[in-house]
Kinemage of the C-alpha trace (Angstrom):
@kinemage 1
@onewidth
@group {chain A} dominant
@subgroup {mainchain}
@vectorlist {calphas} color= white
{ca unk a 1} P 6.776 -25.377 5.715
{ca unk a 2} L 3.775 -24.218 7.752
{ca unk a 3} L 4.153 -20.560 8.661
{ca unk a 4} L 2.396 -18.862 11.580
{ca unk a 5} L 2.130 -15.109 12.108
{ca unk a 6} L 1.518 -12.646 14.928
{ca unk a 7} L 1.119 -9.115 13.622
{ca unk a 8} L 0.338 -5.839 15.420
{ca unk a 9} L -0.731 -2.810 13.377
{ca unk a 10} L -0.414 0.703 14.784
{ca unk a 11} L -2.680 3.138 12.978
{ca unk a 12} L -1.017 6.128 14.598
{ca unk a 13} L 2.454 5.424 13.172
{ca unk a 14} L 3.628 6.159 9.640
{ca unk a 15} L 3.287 3.294 7.183
{ca unk a 16} L 6.433 1.203 6.933
{ca unk a 17} L 7.224 -2.446 6.161
{ca unk a 18} L 6.581 -4.790 9.053
{ca unk a 19} L 9.513 -5.688 11.280
{ca unk a 20} L 9.436 -9.424 12.019
{ca unk a 21} L 11.302 -11.643 14.448
{ca unk a 22} L 11.447 -15.342 13.580
{ca unk a 23} L 10.703 -17.949 16.271
{ca unk a 24} L 10.715 -15.569 19.224
{ca unk a 25} L 10.978 -17.965 22.203
{ca unk a 26} L 9.944 -15.572 24.950
{ca unk a 27} L 8.615 -17.069 28.179
{ca unk a 28} L 4.963 -16.474 27.288
{ca unk a 29} L 5.392 -18.471 24.072
{ca unk a 30} L 6.291 -21.751 25.763
{ca unk a 31} L 2.898 -23.361 25.116
{ca unk a 32} L 3.095 -22.648 21.390
{ca unk a 33} L 6.573 -24.098 20.969
{ca unk a 34} L 5.743 -27.086 23.156
{ca unk a 35} L 2.690 -27.834 21.016
{ca unk a 36} L 4.729 -27.349 17.853
{ca unk a 37} L 7.317 -29.864 19.065
{ca unk a 38} L 4.561 -32.357 19.911
{ca unk a 39} L 3.205 -32.177 16.380
{ca unk a 40} L 6.674 -32.745 14.877
{ca unk a 41} L 5.801 -30.426 12.019
{ca unk a 42} L 8.052 -28.249 9.931
{ca unk a 43} L 6.721 -24.986 11.223
{ca unk a 44} L 7.999 -21.457 11.801
{ca unk a 45} L 6.650 -18.311 13.463
{ca unk a 46} L 7.036 -14.677 12.482
{ca unk a 47} L 6.041 -12.045 15.033
{ca unk a 48} L 6.127 -8.387 14.114
{ca unk a 49} L 4.509 -5.014 13.914
{ca unk a 50} L 4.005 -2.167 11.462
{ca unk a 51} L 2.797 1.394 11.323
{ca unk a 52} L -0.177 1.691 8.996
{ca unk a 53} L -1.195 5.325 9.008
{ca unk a 54} L -2.846 6.289 5.727
{ca unk a 55} L -6.193 6.342 3.944
{ca unk a 56} L -5.338 3.926 1.117
{ca unk a 57} L -6.092 0.714 2.996
{ca unk a 58} L -5.855 -1.441 -0.122
{ca unk a 59} L -2.253 -0.467 -0.855
{ca unk a 60} L -1.210 -0.966 2.770
{ca unk a 61} L -3.002 -4.319 2.967
{ca unk a 62} L -1.460 -5.637 -0.227
{ca unk a 63} L 2.072 -4.605 0.785
{ca unk a 64} L 1.795 -6.335 4.170
{ca unk a 65} L 0.312 -9.519 2.719
{ca unk a 66} L 2.954 -9.671 -0.016
{ca unk a 67} L 5.690 -9.460 2.626
{ca unk a 68} L 4.034 -12.187 4.704
{ca unk a 69} L 3.629 -14.426 1.672
{ca unk a 70} L 7.297 -14.000 0.808
{ca unk a 71} L 8.278 -15.057 4.326
{ca unk a 72} L 6.021 -18.093 3.964
{ca unk a 73} L 8.014 -19.207 0.939
{ca unk a 74} L 5.613 -17.793 -1.623
{ca unk a 75} L 2.495 -19.632 -0.466
{ca unk a 76} L 0.461 -19.768 2.728
{ca unk a 77} L -0.705 -23.046 4.240
{ca unk a 78} L -4.238 -23.152 5.660
{ca unk a 79} L -2.783 -24.944 8.694
{ca unk a 80} L -0.819 -21.773 9.406
{ca unk a 81} L -2.199 -19.668 12.267
{ca unk a 82} L -2.622 -15.896 12.313
{ca unk a 83} L -3.106 -13.712 15.405
{ca unk a 84} L -3.797 -10.138 14.335
{ca unk a 85} L -4.150 -6.874 16.270
{ca unk a 86} L -4.945 -3.421 14.954
{ca unk a 87} L -5.422 -0.126 16.746
{ca unk a 88} L -7.115 2.965 15.279
{ca unk a 89} L -6.516 2.935 11.505
{ca unk a 90} L -4.678 -0.320 12.174
{ca unk a 91} L -8.045 -1.839 13.081
{ca unk a 92} L -9.325 -0.929 9.619
{ca unk a 93} L -6.244 -2.467 7.983
{ca unk a 94} L -6.566 -5.575 10.179
{ca unk a 95} L -10.154 -6.079 9.007
{ca unk a 96} L -9.147 -5.693 5.359
{ca unk a 97} L -6.316 -8.192 5.847
{ca unk a 98} L -8.529 -10.665 7.693
{ca unk a 99} L -11.129 -10.682 4.911
{ca unk a 100} L -8.377 -11.378 2.386
{ca unk a 101} L -6.409 -13.929 4.416
{ca unk a 102} L -9.194 -16.012 5.969
{ca unk a 103} L -9.189 -18.289 2.933
{ca unk a 104} L -5.438 -18.887 3.141
{ca unk a 105} L -4.620 -18.892 6.873
{ca unk a 106} L -6.482 -19.943 10.003
{ca unk a 107} L -7.238 -16.835 12.040
{ca unk a 108} L -7.127 -17.869 15.686
{ca unk a 109} L -7.377 -14.382 17.152
{ca unk a 110} L -8.451 -11.037 15.730
{ca unk a 111} L -8.380 -8.095 18.138
{ca unk a 112} L -9.312 -4.512 17.283
{ca unk a 113} L -8.865 -1.363 19.345
{ca unk a 114} L -10.969 1.745 18.660
{ca unk a 115} L -12.008 0.971 15.103
{ca unk a 116} L -12.778 4.406 13.578
{ca unk a 117} L -16.495 4.770 12.810
{ca unk a 118} L -18.183 7.720 11.123
{ca unk a 119} L -21.697 9.143 11.033
{ca unk a 120} L -21.455 9.743 7.292
{ca unk a 121} L -19.296 6.714 6.504
{ca unk a 122} L -15.638 6.338 5.634
{ca unk a 123} L -14.450 7.506 2.216
{ca unk a 124} L -12.870 5.509 0.694
{ca unk a 125} L -14.420 2.477 2.412
{ca unk a 126} L -12.414 -0.387 3.871
{ca unk a 127} L -11.949 -3.002 1.112
{ca unk a 128} L -14.271 -5.925 1.725
{ca unk a 129} L -15.645 -4.359 4.920
{ca unk a 130} L -17.545 -1.236 3.894
{ca unk a 131} L -17.661 2.356 5.040
{ca unk a 132} L -18.179 1.635 8.781
{ca unk a 133} L -21.087 4.072 8.931
{ca unk a 134} L -22.223 4.012 12.543
{ca unk a 135} L -25.688 3.996 14.029
{ca unk a 136} L -27.496 7.181 14.992
{ca unk a 137} L -27.665 7.962 18.713
{ca unk a 138} L -30.769 7.318 20.744
{ca unk a 139} L -31.493 10.667 22.365
{ca unk a 140} L -33.669 11.740 25.259
{ca unk a 141} L -34.880 15.292 25.735
{ca unk a 142} L -35.628 16.035 29.372
{ca unk a 143} L -37.533 19.181 30.207
{ca unk a 144} L -35.801 21.171 32.930
{ca unk a 145} L -37.907 24.320 32.875
{ca unk a 146} L -40.546 26.047 30.816
{ca unk a 147} L -37.980 27.664 28.536
{ca unk a 148} L -35.147 25.153 28.389
{ca unk a 149} L -34.463 21.453 27.997
{ca unk a 150} L -31.497 19.117 28.005
{ca unk a 151} L -30.795 16.565 25.277
{ca unk a 152} L -28.606 13.570 26.113
{ca unk a 153} L -27.858 10.192 24.589
{ca unk a 154} L -29.744 7.323 26.160
{ca unk a 155} L -27.953 5.507 28.953
{ca unk a 156} L -25.901 2.621 27.599
{ca unk a 157} L -26.312 3.718 23.973
{ca unk a 158} L -23.108 3.450 21.931
{ca unk a 159} L -22.175 3.960 18.285
{ca unk a 160} L -22.382 0.642 16.486
{ca unk a 161} L -21.738 -0.738 13.034
{ca unk a 162} L -22.513 -3.831 10.975
{ca unk a 163} L -19.586 -4.800 8.754
{ca unk a 164} L -20.301 -5.770 5.140
{ca unk a 165} L -18.495 -9.098 5.611
{ca unk a 166} L -18.339 -11.667 8.375
{ca unk a 167} L -14.843 -12.861 9.224
{ca unk a 168} L -13.945 -16.469 9.925
{ca unk a 169} L -11.859 -16.129 13.087
{ca unk a 170} L -11.979 -18.325 16.167
{ca unk a 171} L -11.856 -15.350 18.549
{ca unk a 172} L -12.946 -11.838 17.526
{ca unk a 173} L -12.616 -9.031 20.056
{ca unk a 174} L -13.485 -5.372 19.573
{ca unk a 175} L -12.108 -3.145 22.332
{ca unk a 176} L -13.399 0.416 22.517
{ca unk a 177} L -14.012 3.341 24.810
{ca unk a 178} L -17.012 5.667 24.810
{ca unk a 179} L -15.100 8.558 26.364
{ca unk a 180} L -14.694 11.264 23.751
{ca unk a 181} L -17.888 10.412 21.860
{ca unk a 182} L -20.615 13.056 21.806
{ca unk a 183} L -23.846 13.825 19.969
{ca unk a 184} L -24.746 16.693 17.681
{ca unk a 185} L -27.905 17.785 15.886
{ca unk a 186} L -28.026 17.885 12.096
{ca unk a 187} L -28.052 21.460 10.843
{ca unk a 188} L -30.509 21.204 7.963
{ca unk a 189} L -32.365 17.980 8.730
{ca unk a 190} L -33.986 16.400 11.762
{ca unk a 191} L -32.180 14.004 14.035
{ca unk a 192} L -28.826 13.597 15.750
{ca unk a 193} L -25.498 11.974 14.927
{ca unk a 194} L -22.432 10.731 16.791
{ca unk a 195} L -19.366 12.947 16.693
{ca unk a 196} L -16.183 13.812 18.591
{ca unk a 197} L -13.395 16.359 18.646
{ca unk a 198} L -11.146 13.986 16.731
{ca unk a 199} L -10.145 14.365 13.094
{ca unk a 200} L -13.060 13.690 10.721
{ca unk a 201} L -15.430 13.329 13.727
{ca unk a 202} L -14.225 9.781 14.371
{ca unk a 203} L -16.149 7.841 17.045
{ca unk a 204} L -15.745 4.401 18.614
{ca unk a 205} L -18.225 1.710 19.513
{ca unk a 206} L -19.560 -1.793 18.987
{ca unk a 207} L -19.430 -4.230 16.081
{ca unk a 208} L -22.816 -5.914 15.790
{ca unk a 209} L -21.902 -8.776 13.462
{ca unk a 210} L -22.351 -12.252 14.896
{ca unk a 211} L -19.451 -13.710 16.839
{ca unk a 212} L -17.834 -10.452 17.975
{ca unk a 213} L -17.051 -9.886 21.640
{ca unk a 214} L -17.298 -6.164 22.395
{ca unk a 215} L -15.209 -4.964 25.341
{ca unk a 216} L -15.764 -1.419 26.577
{ca unk a 217} L -12.921 0.017 28.639
{ca unk a 218} L -14.710 1.778 31.469
{ca unk a 219} L -11.869 2.912 33.713
{ca unk a 220} L -9.745 5.006 31.372
{ca unk a 221} L -9.196 8.493 32.772
{ca unk a 222} L -8.168 11.600 30.919
{ca unk a 223} L -5.217 12.540 33.138
{ca unk a 224} L -2.969 15.376 32.032
{ca unk a 225} L -3.776 16.903 28.685
{ca unk a 226} L -1.411 19.104 26.691
{ca unk a 227} L -2.365 22.557 25.460
{ca unk a 228} L -2.696 21.417 21.845
{ca unk a 229} L -4.195 17.992 22.614
{ca unk a 230} L -7.845 17.107 22.174
{ca unk a 231} L -9.748 15.029 24.703
{ca unk a 232} L -10.721 12.434 22.124
{ca unk a 233} L -7.132 11.964 21.002
{ca unk a 234} L -5.963 11.378 24.585
{ca unk a 235} L -8.676 8.821 25.351
{ca unk a 236} L -7.983 7.172 21.989
{ca unk a 237} L -4.258 6.731 22.676
{ca unk a 238} L -4.899 5.438 26.183
{ca unk a 239} L -7.293 2.812 24.851
{ca unk a 240} L -4.925 1.708 22.085
{ca unk a 241} L -2.031 1.281 24.537
{ca unk a 242} L -4.258 -0.570 27.006
{ca unk a 243} L -5.665 -2.962 24.404
{ca unk a 244} L -2.229 -3.768 22.998
{ca unk a 245} L -0.484 -4.456 26.307
{ca unk a 246} L -3.269 -5.690 28.569
{ca unk a 247} L -5.480 -7.617 26.160
{ca unk a 248} L -3.757 -8.717 22.953
{ca unk a 249} L -0.247 -9.315 24.306
{ca unk a 250} L -1.625 -11.313 27.232
{ca unk a 251} L -4.037 -13.418 25.203
{ca unk a 252} L -2.432 -14.138 21.848
{ca unk a 253} L 0.160 -16.697 23.148
{ca unk a 254} L -2.639 -18.987 24.338
{ca unk a 255} L -4.647 -18.554 21.130
{ca unk a 256} L -1.555 -19.062 18.982
{ca unk a 257} L -0.823 -22.340 20.791
{ca unk a 258} L -4.132 -23.804 19.537
{ca unk a 259} L -2.507 -25.139 16.362
């Protein structure tokens, strides 16, 4: 039996086993099932999602893959297709899973939303991917008067990272928003670094490995913000919701159908 998977990982929700639906024949999935019927193969599809909040990426990754392998009858087939989405910490888990699964499944679509990047690197690092230490900002100091100046990041500059491993996926999209990012000077050394008001100074930006399509969401607005909310958190949630509903959910049926 060839087993295909569509999996969405929410980094803002508590870690729990994935909830899967088998052979979900929604309207948008018609092309996949039509193609499957044409091939006359013994094939099944599991579509599901999981919360993956937590710093121990390896444990989360292994639990999800073990569950998927069980549903595939104990063994994946390379002809099986995977479409994978991860938002926030889910993007980190998705990368760790993709590195592990690319030898056993065909990854047709990998989509990330606001992969957390850090000026000093992530500790512990993402297994197989690295510590996602981002670039330093390019800054411009513009003199405004004799006694003062203004320091800003260069126009179009964004945090960026090079992952330790390339991933064999037919389509790789990295969706991010620059809103919420800011720059700060080092206290005891020269230079500047990217930061934000989010936990652990998380920032978002580009992936510079070959084959990645970076999509910056430019029209997200802050809107109402609660008394205890931080700007970065609000922009982050808006981007994650947008990427899940307007990008991944609309594209994966077509990519899944390329079996």
